[in-house]
C-alpha positions in Angstrom: 44.2 183.3 101.3 46.5 185.9 99.8 45.1 188.4 97.3 46.4 191.3 95.2 44.7 194.0 93.2 45.8 195.1 89.8 44.3 198.4 88.5 44.6 198.6 84.7 44.5 202.0 83.0 47.0 204.5 81.7 44.9 207.3 83.1 45.7 206.1 86.6 49.5 206.3 85.9 49.1 209.8 84.5 47.3 210.9 87.6 44.1 211.8 85.7 42.1 209.3 87.8 42.5 208.4 91.5 42.6 204.7 92.2 39.8 204.5 94.7 38.9 201.0 93.7 41.9 199.6 95.5 40.7 201.1 98.8 37.2 199.7 98.3 38.3 196.2 97.3 40.9 195.9 100.1 38.2 196.7 102.7 35.7 194.3 101.1 38.2 191.5 100.8 39.4 192.0 104.4 35.8 191.7 105.5 35.8 188.3 103.8 39.0 187.3 105.6 41.0 187.5 102.4 44.2 189.5 103.0 45.5 191.8 100.3 49.3 191.9 100.1 49.9 193.9 96.9 48.4 196.8 95.0 49.7 197.5 91.5 48.8 199.9 88.7 49.6 199.1 85.1 48.9 201.0 81.9 46.9 199.8 78.9 49.8 197.7 77.7 49.2 193.9 77.2 53.0 193.1 77.4 53.3 194.8 80.8 50.1 193.3 82.1 51.2 189.9 81.0 54.5 190.2 82.9 52.6 191.5 85.9 50.3 188.4 85.8 53.4 186.1 85.7 54.7 187.8 88.9 51.3 188.0 90.6 50.4 184.3 90.3 53.7 183.4 92.0 52.7 185.1 95.2 48.9 185.4 95.3 46.0 183.0 95.4 43.4 185.6 94.2 44.2 188.3 91.6 41.5 191.0 91.2 41.8 193.1 88.1 39.8 196.3 87.7 39.6 198.3 84.5 40.1 197.5 80.8 36.7 195.8 80.2 35.2 198.5 78.0 34.5 198.6 74.2 37.6 200.4 72.9 40.8 198.9 71.5 42.8 199.8 74.5 40.5 197.8 76.8 42.6 194.6 76.7 42.3 193.1 80.2 40.0 190.2 79.2 42.1 189.5 76.1 45.4 189.5 78.0 44.1 187.3 80.9 42.4 184.9 78.6 45.6 184.5 76.5 47.7 184.1 79.7 45.6 181.2 81.0 45.0 179.8 77.4 41.2 180.1 77.5 39.2 181.7 74.7 36.7 184.5 75.1 33.1 183.7 74.5 29.8 185.6 74.4 27.9 185.8 77.6 24.2 185.5 76.7 22.8 187.4 79.7 25.2 190.2 79.1 24.3 190.4 75.4 20.6 190.5 76.3 21.3 193.4 78.8 23.3 195.2 76.1 20.5 195.1 73.5 17.9 196.1 76.1 20.0 199.1 77.1 20.3 200.4 73.5 16.6 199.7 72.8 15.5 201.7 75.8 18.0 204.6 75.2 17.1 204.7 71.5 20.8 205.1 70.7 22.6 203.3 67.9 24.7 200.4 69.1 28.2 200.2 67.5 29.8 196.8 66.9 32.6 197.4 69.4 30.1 197.3 72.3 29.9 193.6 71.9 33.4 193.4 73.4 31.8 194.3 76.7 29.7 191.2 76.8 32.6 188.8 76.4 33.8 186.5 79.2 36.6 184.0 79.6 35.5 180.5 78.7 35.4 178.1 81.7 34.7 180.9 84.2 31.6 182.4 85.8 30.1 185.5 84.3 29.8 188.4 86.8 26.9 190.5 85.8 27.1 194.3 85.9 23.9 195.9 87.5 24.8 199.5 86.6 26.8 199.1 83.4 27.4 196.9 80.3 30.8 195.3 80.9 30.5 191.7 82.1 33.2 190.4 84.5 34.6 186.9 85.0 35.6 184.8 87.9 37.8 181.9 86.8 40.3 179.6 88.5 43.2 178.1 86.6 45.4 175.7 88.5 46.1 177.3 91.9 45.2 180.9 91.0 41.8 182.6 90.8 41.2 185.7 88.6 38.4 188.1 89.1 37.9 190.7 86.4 35.9 193.8 87.2 35.3 197.1 85.3 37.1 200.3 86.2 34.4 202.9 86.9 33.7 202.9 90.7 30.0 203.4 90.1 30.0 200.1 88.3 32.6 198.2 90.2 31.2 198.7 93.7 27.6 197.5 93.2 28.9 194.7 90.9 31.3 193.4 93.5 28.8 193.7 96.4 25.8 192.1 94.6 27.5 189.5 92.4 31.2 189.0 93.0 31.3 188.9 96.7 28.7 186.1 97.1 30.8 184.0 94.6 33.9 184.5 96.7 32.1 183.7 99.9 30.8 180.5 98.4 34.1 179.4 96.8 36.6 180.5 99.4 35.0 180.4 102.9 37.6 181.6 105.4 37.9 180.3 109.0 39.2 183.7 110.1 37.8 187.1 109.1 38.9 190.7 109.7 36.5 193.2 111.2 37.3 196.8 111.7 36.0 199.8 113.6 36.9 203.4 112.6 37.1 206.1 115.3 37.3 209.7 114.3 39.1 212.5 116.3 39.2 216.3 115.9 41.4 218.7 117.8 44.5 216.4 118.1 47.2 215.9 115.5 48.5 212.4 114.4 51.8 212.8 116.2 50.2 213.7 119.5 47.6 210.9 119.1 50.2 208.3 118.5 52.2 209.6 121.5 49.2 209.4 123.8 48.5 205.8 122.6 52.2 204.7 122.4 51.8 201.9 125.0 48.7 200.5 123.2 50.4 200.7 119.8 53.7 199.1 121.0 51.9 196.2 122.6 49.2 195.6 120.0 48.6 192.0 118.8 45.0 191.3 118.1 43.2 193.7 117.6 45.6 196.1 115.9 45.6 199.9 115.8 46.3 202.0 112.6 46.3 205.8 112.7 45.5 207.8 109.5 46.0 211.6 109.3 43.4 213.5 107.3 43.0 217.2 106.8 42.1 218.7 110.2 41.4 215.3 111.8 42.8 211.9 112.6 41.2 208.5 112.3 42.0 205.2 114.1 41.2 201.9 112.5 40.9 199.1 115.0 41.1 195.7 113.3 40.5 192.3 114.8 41.1 188.9 113.3 38.2 186.7 114.4 36.5 183.3 114.1 33.2 184.5 115.3 31.5 188.0 115.3 30.7 188.1 119.0 34.2 187.5 120.2 35.5 190.0 117.6 33.2 192.8 118.7 34.2 192.2 122.3 37.9 192.5 121.4 37.1 195.8 119.6 35.0 197.1 122.5 37.9 196.4 125.0 40.4 198.1 122.8 38.1 201.1 122.1 37.6 201.5 125.8 41.4 201.8 126.4 41.7 204.3 123.5 38.9 206.4 124.9 40.6 206.5 128.4 43.6 208.1 126.7 42.1 210.4 124.0 38.3 210.2 124.4 38.0 214.0 124.7 38.9 214.4 121.0 36.6 211.7 119.7 33.6 212.7 117.7 32.2 209.8 115.7 32.6 206.4 113.9 33.0 205.2 110.4 34.8 206.0 107.1 31.8 207.8 105.6 31.0 209.9 108.7 32.1 213.6 109.0 32.2 216.3 111.7 29.5 218.2 109.7 27.2 215.2 109.8 27.8 214.5 113.4 27.1 218.1 114.3 23.9 218.2 112.2 22.8 214.9 113.8 23.4 216.3 117.3 21.3 219.4 116.4 18.5 217.2 115.1 18.6 214.9 118.2 18.3 217.9 120.5 15.7 219.8 118.4 18.1 222.8 118.1 18.6 225.2 115.2 21.7 227.0 113.9 22.7 229.9 111.8 26.1 231.5 110.8 27.7 234.8 109.9 30.8 234.4 107.8 33.5 236.7 106.7 36.8 235.0 105.7 35.0 231.7 105.1 32.7 233.4 102.6 29.9 230.9 103.0 32.0 227.7 103.2 30.5 226.8 106.6 27.0 227.1 105.3 27.9 225.2 102.2 29.4 222.4 104.3 26.2 222.1 106.3 24.2 222.1 103.0 26.0 218.9 101.9 24.3 217.0 104.7 21.0 215.4 103.9 18.1 216.7 106.1 20.0 219.8 107.3 16.9 222.0 106.5 15.4 220.7 109.8 18.1 222.5 111.8 19.7 225.2 109.5 17.7 228.4 109.1 20.1 230.1 106.7 22.8 232.6 107.4 24.8 235.6 106.4 28.0 236.2 104.3 29.4 239.6 105.4 32.8 239.8 103.8 33.4 243.6 104.3 32.9 245.9 107.2 30.1 247.6 105.3 28.1 244.4 104.9 28.7 243.6 108.6 27.0 246.9 109.4 24.2 246.5 106.8 23.3 242.8 107.0 23.9 242.3 110.7 23.3 245.8 112.1 26.7 245.9 113.8 27.6 249.2 115.3 30.2 250.8 112.9 31.9 252.4 116.0 32.7 249.0 117.3 34.3 247.9 114.0 36.2 251.2 113.8 37.5 250.8 117.4 38.1 247.0 117.6 38.6 246.2 113.9 37.0 243.3 112.0 39.6 240.8 113.0 38.8 240.9 116.7 37.0 239.1 119.5 34.5 241.9 119.7 33.6 241.6 116.1 33.2 237.8 116.2 31.0 238.1 119.3 28.8 240.8 117.7 28.5 238.8 114.4 27.4 235.7 116.3 24.9 237.5 118.5 23.3 239.4 115.7 23.1 236.4 113.4 21.4 234.4 116.1 18.9 237.1 116.9 18.1 237.9 113.3 17.6 234.2 112.3 15.9 233.4 115.6 18.1 230.3 116.0 19.3 228.4 119.1 23.0 228.6 118.0 25.0 230.9 115.8 28.6 230.7 114.8 30.7 233.5 113.3 34.0 233.6 111.4 36.2 236.6 111.0 39.9 236.8 110.3 42.7 236.7 107.8 42.7 233.9 105.1 45.9 235.4 103.6 48.3 235.4 102.0 48.5 239.1 103.0 48.1 240.6 106.4 44.9 242.4 107.4 44.6 245.0 110.2 48.2 244.2 111.1 47.2 240.6 111.8 49.1 237.8 110.0 47.4 235.2 107.7 45.8 232.4 109.7 44.5 234.7 112.5 40.9 233.7 113.0 38.3 234.6 115.5 35.3 232.2 115.8 32.3 233.3 117.8 29.6 231.1 119.3 26.2 232.5 120.4 23.7 230.3 122.3 20.2 231.3 123.4 20.3 232.1 127.1 24.1 231.8 127.4 26.9 234.4 127.2 28.4 234.7 123.7 32.1 233.6 123.5 34.8 233.8 120.9 38.0 231.8 120.5 41.2 232.9 118.8 42.8 230.4 116.4 46.1 230.6 114.5 45.9 228.3 111.5 48.8 227.8 109.0 49.4 226.6 105.5 47.6 228.1 102.5 44.4 230.1 102.2 42.2 227.2 101.4 43.4 225.2 104.4 43.0 228.1 106.7 39.3 228.5 105.7 38.6 224.8 105.9 40.3 224.7 109.4 38.1 227.5 110.6 35.0 225.7 109.4 36.0 222.5 111.2 36.6 224.4 114.4 33.2 226.1 114.1 31.5 222.7 113.7 33.3 221.3 116.7 32.3 224.3 118.9 28.6 223.8 118.0 28.8 220.0 118.5 30.3 220.3 121.9 27.8 223.0 122.9 24.8 220.9 121.8 26.1 217.7 123.4 26.5 219.5 126.8 22.7 219.9 126.8 22.0 216.2 126.8 
């Protein structure tokens, strides 16, 4: 079954909103064994949407439209599709009931245009919205099926998973399905990863390998076309084993939603270890990144932001003679910061960051020069020198990622 996704909304064309719905829907449809062949974005213009529908139904069995189901005059997706397939719009009673309940509970005045959100295309199946008011429709006309969903991701995602997906599974059971596994790598660039895996990539059939470059990391999506789950997982296991033989030293975790910060925090939790940090050029970014992870309070004791030489002396009790002799952008400073932070916080691990975020030089060191220290209870403190490029923000983010990886590797060695 061939599908395509049409995102409706002028705000998407203007770049005011990122089309994350296409990514989500493509993954969900692939999981159902429905292959997406086209992504299209069209503005709030009924004539252009009509022409796009004419083109889409020539090449696709399923057309998923997201956006344009709201209460305003420019929300014309339902009207345009209904006119295209010559079906009227009718009131969905369950949607109307939910609409009245919402305004009764919120004690807000309901304007007449909100009724537009409860309309559906006659002859189709209403797709209820568990987190919003706009009702969707699933309808088949001749050889083409149309699925209409709202635009806001916080409505579309639960609506698809809870209500639209079961309808698609029931109506269009697929003999073959696609299953994927995402592998995440840090410390290797996309070009090097692809070079290392060239033989596997050149000879791929089923499963396939797709690399994706992200800021400071690379992911691999392994995808298998399967008839049964057990065989598919075996195919992915075999391919993953071959990948790990080549680049396993850079692997740190699985999944689209995972992150190096989460994996690092999980490793600390698993091993019952704690961490602190002393930051200069990163100015608290490392600690903020840890703070984004749920449950981090079990392993993170707090830390220090020491942006100047003076605060390094005052907050961390670093000898001013060392800073005067070695400078703040130095191995000695990074080691002293990490050691003192660990002792003061009484943590198992401490990481420190000192360097030049740019764009100007500091202490005759170019922008991107970064020393990262790692202190561990009972072990000698070390510091690594990194030379990051690009802009100030990227340099700081790169330093944080490297610090996370140093801690993760140090904790994992203790298993």
